[in-house]
C-alpha positions in Angstrom: -84.8 32.7 -80.6 -87.5 31.8 -78.1 -87.4 28.3 -76.7 -90.6 26.2 -76.5 -92.3 25.7 -73.2 -90.8 22.7 -71.4 -92.8 22.4 -68.2 -91.8 18.7 -67.8 -88.3 19.9 -66.8 -89.5 21.4 -63.5 -91.5 20.3 -60.6 -95.2 21.1 -60.4 -96.3 24.1 -58.3 -96.7 23.9 -54.6 -100.3 25.0 -54.9 -103.0 22.3 -55.6 -103.7 21.8 -59.3 -107.3 22.8 -58.8 -106.3 26.1 -57.3 -104.1 27.3 -60.1 -104.8 28.4 -63.6 -102.5 26.9 -66.3 -99.9 29.4 -67.6 -101.3 31.3 -70.6 -100.0 30.8 -74.1 -97.8 33.8 -75.1 -97.2 34.8 -78.7 -93.7 35.1 -79.9 -94.3 38.8 -80.8 -95.6 39.6 -77.3 -92.6 37.9 -75.7 -90.1 39.6 -77.9 -91.5 43.0 -77.3 -91.3 42.5 -73.5 -87.8 40.9 -73.7 -86.5 43.9 -75.6 -88.1 46.3 -73.1 -86.7 44.4 -70.2 -83.2 44.2 -71.7 -83.2 47.9 -72.3 -84.3 48.7 -68.7 -81.7 46.2 -67.3 -78.9 47.9 -69.3 -80.1 51.4 -68.4 -80.3 50.7 -64.7 -77.0 49.0 -64.5 -75.0 51.5 -66.6 -76.6 54.4 -64.8 -75.5 53.1 -61.4 -72.1 51.9 -62.6 -71.4 55.4 -64.0 -71.6 56.9 -60.6 -68.3 57.3 -58.6 -67.8 55.5 -55.4 -67.5 52.0 -54.0 -69.7 49.7 -51.8 -66.9 48.4 -49.7 -63.2 49.5 -49.3 -62.1 46.0 -50.4 -63.2 46.8 -53.9 -60.5 49.5 -54.2 -57.6 48.4 -52.0 -57.8 44.6 -52.5 -58.7 44.6 -56.2 -58.7 47.9 -58.2 -55.6 49.3 -56.5 -53.4 46.2 -57.2 -54.7 46.1 -60.8 -53.8 49.8 -61.2 -50.4 49.1 -59.7 -49.9 46.2 -62.1 -50.5 48.7 -65.0 -48.7 51.8 -63.7 -46.3 50.5 -61.1 -47.7 52.7 -58.3 -50.2 51.5 -55.7 -50.9 51.5 -52.0 -50.1 48.1 -50.5 -52.4 47.1 -47.6 -51.3 44.6 -45.0 -53.2 41.7 -46.7 -50.7 41.8 -49.5 -47.7 42.1 -47.2 -48.7 38.9 -45.4 -49.9 37.1 -48.6 -53.6 36.9 -47.7 -54.9 37.8 -51.1 -54.7 36.1 -54.5 -54.0 37.9 -57.8 -56.7 36.5 -60.0 -59.1 39.5 -59.7 -56.4 42.2 -60.1 -55.2 40.2 -63.2 -58.7 40.3 -64.6 -59.1 44.0 -63.9 -55.7 45.1 -65.2 -56.5 45.0 -69.0 -59.6 47.1 -68.4 -57.6 49.6 -66.2 -54.9 49.7 -68.9 -57.4 50.5 -71.6 -59.0 53.2 -69.5 -55.6 54.8 -68.9 -54.8 54.6 -72.6 -58.0 56.3 -73.6 -58.1 59.0 -70.9 -54.9 59.0 -68.7 -55.0 60.7 -65.4 -58.8 60.7 -65.2 -61.4 58.5 -63.4 -62.4 57.0 -66.8 -60.7 53.7 -66.1 -62.8 53.3 -62.9 -66.0 54.0 -64.7 -65.0 51.7 -67.6 -64.3 48.9 -65.2 -67.7 49.3 -63.4 -69.5 49.4 -66.7 -67.8 46.3 -68.1 -68.8 44.4 -64.9 -72.3 45.7 -65.1 -72.6 44.4 -68.7 -71.2 41.0 -67.7 -73.6 40.9 -64.8 -76.5 40.9 -67.3 -76.1 37.1 -67.1 -78.1 37.3 -63.9 -81.4 38.6 -65.4 -80.7 36.4 -68.5 -80.6 33.4 -66.2 -83.8 34.5 -64.4 -85.4 34.4 -67.9 -84.0 31.0 -68.7 -85.1 29.4 -65.4 -88.5 31.0 -65.4 -88.9 30.1 -69.1 -88.7 26.4 -68.2 -92.0 26.7 -66.5 -93.7 29.0 -69.1 -93.0 32.1 -71.1 -94.9 34.2 -68.7 -92.8 32.9 -65.8 -89.7 33.7 -67.7 -90.9 37.3 -68.5 -91.9 37.9 -64.9 -88.6 36.6 -63.6 -86.5 38.6 -66.1 -88.5 41.8 -65.3 -87.9 41.4 -61.6 -84.2 40.9 -62.1 -83.9 43.9 -64.4 -85.3 46.4 -61.8 -84.6 44.9 -58.4 -82.2 47.3 -56.5 -80.0 44.6 -54.9 -79.4 43.0 -58.3 -78.5 46.1 -60.4 -76.8 47.9 -57.5 -74.2 45.2 -57.1 -73.8 44.5 -60.8 -71.1 47.0 -61.4 -69.2 46.5 -58.2 -65.5 45.4 -58.6 -65.9 42.8 -55.8 -65.2 39.2 -55.4 -68.9 38.5 -54.6 -70.1 40.1 -57.8 -67.6 38.3 -59.9 -68.5 35.0 -58.2 -72.2 35.6 -58.9 -71.5 36.3 -62.5 -69.6 33.0 -62.9 -72.1 31.0 -60.9 -75.1 32.3 -62.7 -73.2 31.6 -66.0 -72.9 28.0 -64.8 -76.6 27.9 -63.9 -77.4 29.3 -67.3 -75.5 26.4 -68.9 -76.7 23.6 -66.5 -80.4 24.5 -66.8 -80.4 24.9 -70.6 -83.3 22.9 -72.0 -81.7 20.3 -74.2 -82.7 16.8 -75.1 -80.6 14.3 -73.2 -79.0 16.9 -70.9 -76.3 19.4 -71.5 -73.3 18.8 -73.8 -69.7 18.0 -73.1 -68.8 21.6 -74.2 -71.2 22.9 -71.6 -69.7 20.7 -68.9 -66.2 22.0 -69.8 -67.4 25.7 -69.5 -69.2 24.9 -66.3 -66.0 23.5 -64.9 -64.1 26.7 -65.8 -66.8 28.9 -64.2 -66.9 26.8 -61.0 -63.1 26.7 -60.7 -62.7 30.5 -61.1 -65.6 31.1 -58.7 -63.9 28.9 -56.2 -60.7 30.9 -56.4 -62.5 34.2 -56.3 -64.9 33.3 -53.5 -63.9 29.9 -52.0 -66.5 30.5 -49.2 -69.1 29.5 -51.8 -67.5 26.1 -52.1 -70.5 24.1 -50.6 -72.8 25.5 -53.2 -70.2 25.2 -55.9 -69.8 21.5 -55.0 -73.5 20.9 -55.4 -73.5 22.7 -58.8 -70.6 20.5 -59.9 -72.6 17.4 -59.0 -75.6 18.8 -60.9 -73.2 19.2 -63.8 -72.3 15.6 -64.1 -75.4 14.0 -62.7 -77.3 13.4 -66.0 -74.4 11.2 -67.4 -71.3 11.0 -65.1 -69.3 8.9 -67.5 -69.7 11.3 -70.4 -69.5 14.6 -68.5 -67.0 14.1 -65.6 -64.0 14.3 -68.0 -64.9 17.7 -69.5 -66.0 19.0 -66.2 -62.6 18.1 -64.6 -60.7 19.5 -67.6 -62.6 22.8 -67.3 -61.8 22.9 -63.6 -58.1 22.3 -64.2 -58.1 25.1 -66.8 -59.8 27.5 -64.3 -57.3 26.6 -61.5 -54.4 27.1 -64.0 -55.7 30.6 -64.8 -55.7 31.4 -61.1 -52.3 29.9 -60.5 -50.8 31.8 -63.5 -52.1 35.1 -62.1 -50.3 34.4 -58.8 -47.1 33.5 -60.6 -47.2 36.6 -62.8 -47.4 38.7 -59.6 -44.4 36.8 -58.1 -46.4 34.9 -55.6 -46.6 31.2 -54.8 -49.8 29.9 -56.4 -52.6 29.5 -53.9 -50.5 29.9 -50.8 -52.7 32.8 -50.0 -55.6 30.4 -49.4 -53.7 28.7 -46.6 -52.7 32.0 -45.2 -56.3 33.2 -45.3 -57.6 30.1 -43.4 -54.8 30.4 -40.9 -55.4 34.0 -40.1 -59.2 34.3 -40.4 -60.1 31.0 -38.9 -57.1 30.0 -36.9 -56.4 33.5 -35.5 -60.0 34.7 -35.9 -58.6 37.9 -37.5 -61.8 38.6 -39.3 -63.7 39.0 -36.0 -61.7 42.2 -35.5 -64.0 43.8 -38.1 -67.1 42.9 -36.1 -69.2 39.9 -35.2 -72.9 39.1 -35.6 -75.2 36.3 -34.4 -76.0 33.2 -36.6 -79.5 34.6 -37.6 -78.1 37.9 -38.8 -78.3 37.1 -42.6 -81.9 36.0 -42.4 -82.7 39.1 -40.4 -80.9 41.4 -42.9 -82.6 39.9 -45.9 -86.1 40.4 -44.4 -85.1 44.0 -43.3 -83.8 44.7 -46.8 -87.0 43.5 -48.5 -89.0 45.5 -46.0 -92.7 45.2 -46.2 -92.2 43.4 -49.5 -91.2 40.4 -47.5 -94.9 39.7 -46.8 -95.2 38.9 -50.5 -91.8 37.8 -51.5 -91.3 35.1 -48.8 -94.5 33.2 -49.7 -93.5 33.5 -53.3 -90.0 32.1 -52.6 -91.6 29.1 -50.9 -93.8 28.5 -53.9 -90.9 29.0 -56.3 -88.7 26.6 -54.3 -91.2 23.8 -55.1 -90.5 24.4 -58.8 -86.7 24.4 -58.4 -85.7 22.7 -55.2 -82.0 22.5 -56.0 -81.8 26.3 -56.4 -83.4 26.6 -52.9 -80.9 24.2 -51.5 -78.0 26.2 -53.0 -79.3 29.4 -51.4 -79.9 27.8 -47.9 -76.5 26.1 -48.0 -74.8 29.4 -48.8 -76.6 31.2 -46.0 -76.0 28.5 -43.4 -72.3 28.0 -44.2 -71.7 31.8 -43.9 -73.9 32.0 -40.7 -71.3 29.8 -38.9 -68.6 32.5 -39.4 -68.7 35.3 -36.7 -67.9 38.2 -39.1 -70.8 38.8 -41.5 -71.5 41.3 -44.2 -74.6 41.3 -46.4 -72.5 41.1 -49.6 -71.1 37.8 -48.5 -74.4 36.0 -49.4 -75.2 37.8 -52.6 -75.4 34.5 -54.5 -78.0 33.2 -52.0 -80.0 36.5 -52.1 -80.1 36.4 -55.9 -81.3 32.8 -55.9 -84.0 33.6 -53.4 -85.2 36.5 -55.5 -85.2 34.2 -58.6 -87.4 31.7 -56.7 -89.6 34.6 -55.5 -90.0 35.9 -59.1 -91.1 32.5 -60.3 -93.4 31.9 -57.3 -95.1 35.3 -57.7 -96.3 34.3 -61.2 -97.7 31.1 -59.7 -99.5 33.1 -57.0 -101.1 35.3 -59.6 -102.2 32.3 -61.6 -103.8 31.0 -58.4 -105.7 34.3 -58.1 -106.7 33.8 -61.8 -108.8 30.9 -60.8 -111.1 33.5 -59.2 -110.4 36.4 -61.5 -109.7 34.8 -65.0 -108.7 38.2 -66.5 -105.4 37.8 -64.6 -104.5 34.9 -66.8 -104.2 37.1 -69.9 -100.5 37.8 -70.7 -100.9 41.5 -71.1 -102.8 41.8 -67.8 -100.3 39.6 -66.0 -97.4 41.7 -67.1 -99.4 44.9 -66.3 -99.7 43.6 -62.7 -96.1 42.3 -62.3 -94.4 45.4 -63.7 -95.8 47.9 -61.1 -95.7 45.3 -58.4 -92.0 44.6 -58.7 -91.2 48.3 -59.3 -93.1 49.3 -56.1 -91.5 46.6 -54.0 -88.1 47.5 -55.4 -88.5 51.2 -54.8 -89.6 50.6 -51.2 -86.6 48.3 -50.5 -84.2 50.9 -52.0 -85.4 53.8 -49.8 -85.6 52.2 -46.4 -82.8 51.0 -44.2 -80.6 49.1 -44.4 -80.4 49.3 -48.2 -80.9 53.0 -48.5 -77.5 53.6 -46.8 -75.8 52.0 -49.9 -76.5 54.9 -52.3 -73.6 57.2 -52.6 -71.2 54.9 -50.6 -67.6 55.8 -51.2 -68.5 58.8 -53.4 -67.1 61.5 -51.2 -63.6 60.0 -50.9 -63.6 59.0 -54.6 -64.6 62.5 -55.8 -62.1 64.3 -53.5 -59.2 62.2 -54.6 -60.1 62.6 -58.3 -60.4 66.4 -57.8 -56.9 66.6 -56.4 -55.6 64.4 -59.2 -57.2 66.6 -61.8 -55.2 69.7 -60.8 -52.1 69.9 -63.1 -50.3 71.8 -60.3 -50.5 68.9 -57.9 -47.0 67.9 -56.9 -47.5 66.1 -53.6 -50.5 65.2 -51.4 -50.5 64.5 -47.7 -53.2 62.4 -46.0 -53.5 64.1 -42.6 -54.9 62.2 -39.6 -57.2 59.9 -41.6 -60.1 58.2 -39.9 -58.9 54.8 -41.2 -56.1 53.4 -43.3 -55.6 53.0 -46.0 -57.6 56.0 -47.1 -55.8 57.2 -50.3 -55.3 55.2 -53.4 -53.3 55.9 -56.6 -56.1 54.5 -58.6 -58.4 57.2 -57.2 -55.9 59.9 -57.5 -55.0 58.9 -61.1 -51.5 60.4 -60.8 -47.9 59.2 -60.0 -47.5 61.9 -57.4 -45.7 61.7 -54.0 -48.3 60.7 -51.4 -47.6 61.0 -47.7 -49.3 59.9 -44.5 -49.0 62.2 -41.5 -50.6 60.8 -38.3 -50.1 60.5 -34.6 -49.8 62.9 -31.7 -47.1 64.9 -33.3 -48.9 65.3 -36.6 -49.2 69.2 -36.5 -45.4 69.5 -35.9 -44.6 67.0 -38.6 -46.9 68.8 -41.1 -45.3 72.1 -40.4 -41.8 70.7 -40.8 -42.6 69.0 -44.0 -45.0 71.4 -45.7 -42.7 71.9 -48.6 -43.1 68.2 -49.6 -46.8 68.6 -50.3 -48.9 71.3 -51.8 -52.2 69.4 -51.2 -53.5 68.1 -47.9 -56.5 65.7 -47.5 -57.9 66.1 -44.0 -61.1 66.6 -42.0 -62.5 70.1 -41.8 -61.8 70.3 -38.1 -58.1 69.7 -38.7 -57.7 73.0 -40.6 -56.4 74.8 -37.5 -53.6 72.2 -37.2 -52.3 72.9 -40.7 -49.8 75.5 -41.6 -51.5 78.9 -42.3 -50.7 79.0 -46.0 -52.9 76.0 -46.7 -56.3 77.2 -47.9 -59.5 75.2 -47.9 -60.6 74.6 -51.5 -63.4 72.1 -51.1 -65.2 69.7 -48.7 -67.3 66.8 -49.8 -70.5 66.4 -47.8 -70.4 70.1 -47.0 -74.0 70.1 -46.0 -73.1 68.1 -42.8 -72.0 69.7 -39.6 -68.3 70.7 -39.6 -67.3 67.9 -37.3 -68.6 65.4 -39.8 -66.9 66.8 -42.9 -64.0 64.3 -43.2 -63.2 64.6 -47.0 -61.7 68.1 -47.4 -58.9 69.3 -49.7 -56.5 72.1 -48.7 -53.9 73.7 -51.0 -51.0 76.0 -50.6 -49.3 78.1 -53.4 -45.9 77.1 -54.7 -44.1 73.9 -55.7 -42.9 70.9 -53.8 -39.5 69.7 -52.9 -38.0 66.5 -51.4 -40.7 64.0 -52.3 -42.6 62.2 -49.5 -39.5 61.0 -47.7 -40.1 59.1 -44.5 -43.7 60.1 -44.7 -44.3 58.0 -47.9 -47.8 56.5 -47.6 -46.7 52.9 -48.1 -43.7 53.3 -45.7 -45.9 54.7 -42.9 -48.5 52.0 -43.5 -45.9 49.3 -43.1 -44.4 51.0 -40.1 -47.9 51.2 -38.4 -48.8 47.6 -39.3 -51.6 48.4 -41.8 
């Protein structure tokens, strides 16, 4: 059901009143047609991307999916973070039922991975839904323009199906915003405050680096009536914290001790700097580079939209500034802020078009306005998706994922050795999909070790250039990225005839990782 326009709930536009045409009246039929079309496009884009194999960042597999797979099957590669207690178990606990369902439906296949990504993509539809709700508080045309932008913008739909902490935190925080900005007489209800408390507590556990913004949202949640709302908000927060603590307990870990370990190692020992450091202005630079030439339109629109919703602008700036003080930076860390800026830009873009409508009144017609916004956002989104740095995201993790799945699909697989991998961990039981002995052979004596232990493994995963170091009876069967020069083909499978004997022995992947400090 469409809600009535409630312009009194938001600040007036930044532009002078005389310079902007009032938002046009939009019929319910027109709005519903566009909403159905936008919803269909949003679902299509997200499921199409989520159905593709791969991952954006290794953490998605080895910190979240692999532990969840291990919880279901009992077999997983354990990275050093879990040995030292650096990670919590909430995310693996949330993923485990979906992995279990996928394994039940299609055991030994990548179906569980695709199912997980698609479930997350569907849950992430709360982001374009929130764009609609926020914009709708200005006018129907603002809501449609914002929802349209969220449906097709590459950053938003690309990350929607990622099994990452950042994506889950965004889903929870946008759910909280959806509840907190719901247009209701007298403010939101006690039930909404309870649900917001749950969302904010879970988001804190999943991505505690968002705590400054989460604190501001919590204040926004009780501000209309602290005496009435603080109780439900706290109760919801306690429930969310209890869920996180129970997940740790179920995994045999002291609840929340991992947070202390995380602070001690990443801040006290500056362990995260090992993965690279960037200057304080890096996030702002990357956002502008990602938006490419579209920044010339989006940045002014963000400024205009920020006047409408100043708290959302503050949330974005606080998130970026707090992350800018940490030396190690990755673009995914500030997804919440990026989404908020895009929301403000989508609202502000409608205001800018309405300002132009003062000169060209035809722009104020709803059909004309949407006919302008649709190709505009599509063109800007396509441009952002095909230039660096964002273009490098397409196909990330695909080669490794496909190679592991191909090996796992062979019923004759009885043992696989990972030979001189570029980085560790490289293999994952969740990618292989099989309870098969998995070994790691590395170091200066790797050729001799491989020759002496060839009977343990009938598959080898190695770089193309390593073929000469393998026993002669291993035949190359496939190489991902085969269009690249041989020296860059890192994801190749070699197979020998015959069976396996002896298991992985001292070359068991987990054993070697522990021995080498990974």
